[in-house]
C-alpha positions as CSV (number, residue, x, y, z in Angstrom):
1,M,98.3,182.4,-111.1
2,A,96.0,181.8,-108.2
3,D,93.6,178.9,-108.3
4,R,90.2,180.5,-108.6
5,H,88.5,177.4,-107.1
6,R,90.6,177.4,-103.9
7,P,89.1,179.3,-101.0
8,A,90.9,182.3,-99.6
9,A,92.9,181.7,-96.5
10,T,91.0,182.6,-93.3
11,G,93.6,181.8,-90.6
12,L,93.2,179.1,-88.0
13,F,90.3,176.6,-88.2
14,T,87.3,177.8,-86.1
15,P,85.1,174.9,-84.9
16,P,81.3,175.4,-85.1
17,R,79.6,176.7,-82.0
18,F,76.9,174.7,-80.3
19,S,74.3,176.2,-78.0
20,L,73.1,173.9,-75.2
21,N,69.8,174.9,-73.7
22,L,69.6,173.5,-70.1
23,G,66.3,175.2,-69.3
24,P,63.9,172.2,-70.1
25,M,66.3,169.7,-68.5
26,R,66.4,171.8,-65.3
27,K,62.6,172.1,-65.2
28,A,62.2,168.4,-65.7
29,C,64.6,167.7,-62.8
30,L,62.7,170.1,-60.5
31,R,59.4,168.5,-61.4
32,F,60.9,165.0,-60.6
33,S,62.3,166.3,-57.3
34,D,58.9,167.7,-56.3
35,S,57.1,164.5,-57.3
36,L,59.6,162.5,-55.3
37,R,59.1,164.6,-52.2
38,A,55.4,164.4,-52.5
39,A,55.5,160.6,-53.0
40,L,57.8,160.1,-49.9
41,R,55.5,162.3,-47.8
42,A,52.5,160.3,-48.9
43,V,54.2,157.1,-48.0
44,A,55.2,158.5,-44.6
45,I,51.6,159.6,-43.8
46,A,50.2,156.2,-45.0
47,L,52.6,154.4,-42.6
48,I,51.6,156.6,-39.7
49,L,47.9,156.1,-40.4
50,T,47.9,152.4,-41.1
51,A,50.4,151.1,-38.5
52,P,48.1,151.9,-35.5
53,L,45.1,150.5,-37.3
54,A,46.9,147.2,-37.9
55,A,48.0,147.1,-34.3
56,Y,44.4,147.5,-33.1
57,A,42.8,145.4,-35.7
58,N,40.4,143.7,-33.2
59,E,39.5,146.8,-31.1
60,A,38.9,150.5,-31.6
61,F,42.0,152.6,-31.9
62,R,42.6,155.1,-29.1
63,P,45.6,157.5,-28.8
64,P,47.9,156.5,-25.9
65,A,47.3,159.8,-24.2
66,L,43.5,159.2,-24.0
67,D,42.1,157.0,-21.3
68,R,38.7,155.4,-22.1
69,D,37.3,156.2,-18.7
70,A,38.3,159.8,-19.1
71,G,36.4,160.5,-22.3
72,G,38.6,158.8,-24.9
73,E,35.7,157.1,-26.6
74,V,33.7,160.3,-26.8
75,V,36.7,162.1,-28.4
76,M,37.3,159.3,-30.9
77,R,33.7,159.3,-32.0
78,A,33.5,163.0,-32.3
79,L,36.7,163.1,-34.4
80,A,35.3,160.5,-36.7
81,L,32.6,163.0,-37.6
82,L,35.0,165.7,-38.8
83,G,33.9,167.3,-42.0
84,T,30.2,166.8,-41.4
85,P,28.3,169.9,-42.6
86,Y,26.8,172.3,-40.2
87,R,23.0,172.4,-40.2
88,Y,20.8,174.3,-37.7
89,G,18.8,171.9,-35.7
90,G,20.7,168.9,-37.2
91,D,21.6,165.9,-35.0
92,S,22.8,163.2,-37.4
93,P,25.8,162.5,-39.6
94,E,23.5,162.2,-42.6
95,G,21.6,165.4,-42.0
96,G,24.4,167.5,-40.5
97,F,24.9,168.9,-37.0
98,D,24.6,172.1,-35.0
99,C,26.7,172.5,-31.9
100,S,24.4,170.9,-29.4
101,G,23.2,168.3,-31.9
102,L,26.8,167.1,-32.4
103,V,27.4,166.8,-28.6
104,R,24.1,165.0,-28.0
105,H,24.7,162.5,-30.8
106,V,28.3,161.7,-29.7
107,F,27.4,161.1,-26.1
108,R,24.4,159.1,-27.0
109,D,26.4,157.0,-29.4
110,A,29.5,156.5,-27.2
111,A,28.0,156.2,-23.8
112,G,24.2,155.9,-24.0
113,F,23.8,159.3,-22.4
114,T,20.7,161.3,-23.3
115,L,21.6,165.0,-23.0
116,P,19.2,167.9,-23.4
117,R,18.9,169.4,-26.8
118,R,20.0,172.9,-26.1
119,S,23.5,174.0,-25.0
120,Q,22.1,176.2,-22.2
121,E,20.4,173.1,-20.7
122,M,23.6,171.0,-21.1
123,S,25.5,173.5,-19.0
124,S,23.6,172.4,-15.9
125,R,24.6,168.8,-16.2
126,G,27.6,167.2,-14.5
127,D,30.2,169.0,-12.5
128,E,31.9,172.4,-13.1
129,V,35.5,172.0,-14.2
130,A,38.2,174.7,-14.2
131,R,39.8,175.4,-17.6
132,A,43.2,174.3,-16.3
133,E,41.8,171.0,-15.2
134,L,40.1,170.0,-18.5
135,L,40.1,166.3,-19.5
136,P,39.2,164.8,-22.9
137,G,35.5,164.3,-23.1
138,D,34.6,167.4,-21.0
139,L,32.0,169.8,-22.4
140,V,33.3,173.3,-23.1
141,F,30.9,176.2,-23.4
142,F,31.2,179.6,-25.1
143,N,29.2,182.9,-25.3
144,T,29.0,183.4,-29.0
145,L,25.5,185.0,-29.3
146,R,25.8,187.5,-26.3
147,S,24.1,184.8,-24.3
148,A,25.6,182.5,-21.7
149,F,26.4,179.0,-22.8
150,S,25.2,179.6,-26.4
151,H,27.8,177.3,-27.9
152,V,29.2,174.0,-26.9
153,G,31.9,171.6,-28.0
154,I,33.9,168.6,-26.7
155,Y,37.4,169.0,-25.3
156,V,39.9,166.6,-27.0
157,G,43.1,167.5,-25.2
158,D,46.0,169.8,-25.9
159,N,43.8,172.9,-25.5
160,R,41.7,171.9,-28.5
161,F,38.0,171.1,-28.9
162,V,35.8,169.7,-31.6
163,H,32.5,171.4,-32.5
164,A,30.0,172.2,-35.2
165,P,30.8,175.9,-35.7
166,T,28.3,177.9,-37.8
167,S,26.3,178.0,-41.0
168,G,28.4,177.1,-44.0
169,G,31.0,175.4,-41.8
170,V,31.8,171.8,-41.0
171,V,32.6,169.8,-37.8
172,R,36.2,170.7,-37.0
173,V,38.9,171.0,-34.3
174,E,40.0,174.4,-33.0
175,S,42.2,175.7,-30.2
176,I,40.7,177.3,-27.1
177,E,43.7,179.5,-27.0
178,V,42.8,181.3,-30.2
179,D,41.7,184.9,-29.1
180,Y,38.1,184.5,-30.4
181,W,37.4,181.4,-28.4
182,S,39.5,182.3,-25.4
183,R,37.6,185.6,-24.8
184,R,34.3,183.8,-25.2
185,F,35.1,180.8,-23.0
186,D,32.1,180.3,-20.7
187,G,33.1,177.4,-18.5
188,A,33.2,173.6,-18.7
189,R,31.3,170.6,-17.3
190,R,32.3,167.0,-16.7
191,L,29.5,164.5,-16.8
192,A,29.4,162.5,-13.6
193,A,29.3,158.7,-13.6
194,A,26.2,156.9,-12.4
195,G,25.8,157.4,-8.7
196,G,27.1,161.0,-8.7
197,G,30.4,162.4,-7.7
198,A,33.0,164.2,-9.8
199,T,34.5,161.1,-11.3
200,P,34.6,161.0,-15.1
201,W,31.8,159.3,-16.9
202,A,32.1,155.6,-17.8
203,P,31.1,154.6,-21.3
204,D,28.4,152.0,-21.8
205,P,30.2,148.6,-22.4
206,N,27.3,147.5,-24.6
207,V,28.1,150.2,-27.2
208,P,30.2,148.7,-30.0
209,P,33.6,150.2,-30.7
210,L,34.3,152.3,-33.7
211,D,34.5,150.4,-37.0
212,A,37.8,150.4,-38.9
213,Q,36.8,153.2,-41.3
214,A,35.7,155.5,-38.5
215,S,38.9,154.7,-36.5
216,L,41.0,155.6,-39.6
217,R,39.2,159.0,-40.0
218,A,39.9,159.7,-36.3
219,Q,43.5,158.8,-36.6
220,G,43.8,161.1,-39.6
221,A,42.3,164.0,-37.6
222,I,44.9,163.4,-34.9
223,L,47.7,163.3,-37.4
224,R,46.6,166.6,-39.1
225,A,46.2,168.3,-35.7
226,H,49.5,167.3,-34.2
227,F,51.9,166.7,-37.1
228,L,50.8,168.6,-40.2
229,H,49.9,172.0,-38.7
């Protein structure tokens, strides 16, 4: 007689099946990888930004390619104002800038120059410069309002210029080679040093150098323009 309490034979023993869900683990690994890359990138940027500042702790930082006598001081002071809001008629970092207000403020601050208030009037100062011969610190003019010399900026090198663009914008760096600006390019002027001639202007030695914070902002602008774009 069969034992009614003994289970019926079912053949070979079948181990229980386990389901391993790797989805959450994979997502966690991806998040960690993204975080690590972001952290390493931040460290690299910090090192690039702070190393030059430490090396120039007792003087204003200037990129190696920019010579002070060729407009480097003007360029650095203009770049330190990046992000300042546009305001028609504005001529100060606190109140904002329009295009000519920015140029006038920078040259007055860096070199003690008092330029006219309007871009059309600025276009008669200094010496005419060909586009192929531009140097940092030169004034670049554009026809943006169907009127000659209706917009002005400061050449910073590498076919780029810094300017206060238009209502709703901020002081920024753009390329002259962009179609919009290239088609509207209206000439350039180099401010002559005291005594006349076509030599680049010389900054006023009595004007103090950029402070550390402004130097760091200018370094950041150079980094974004040349490494992160």
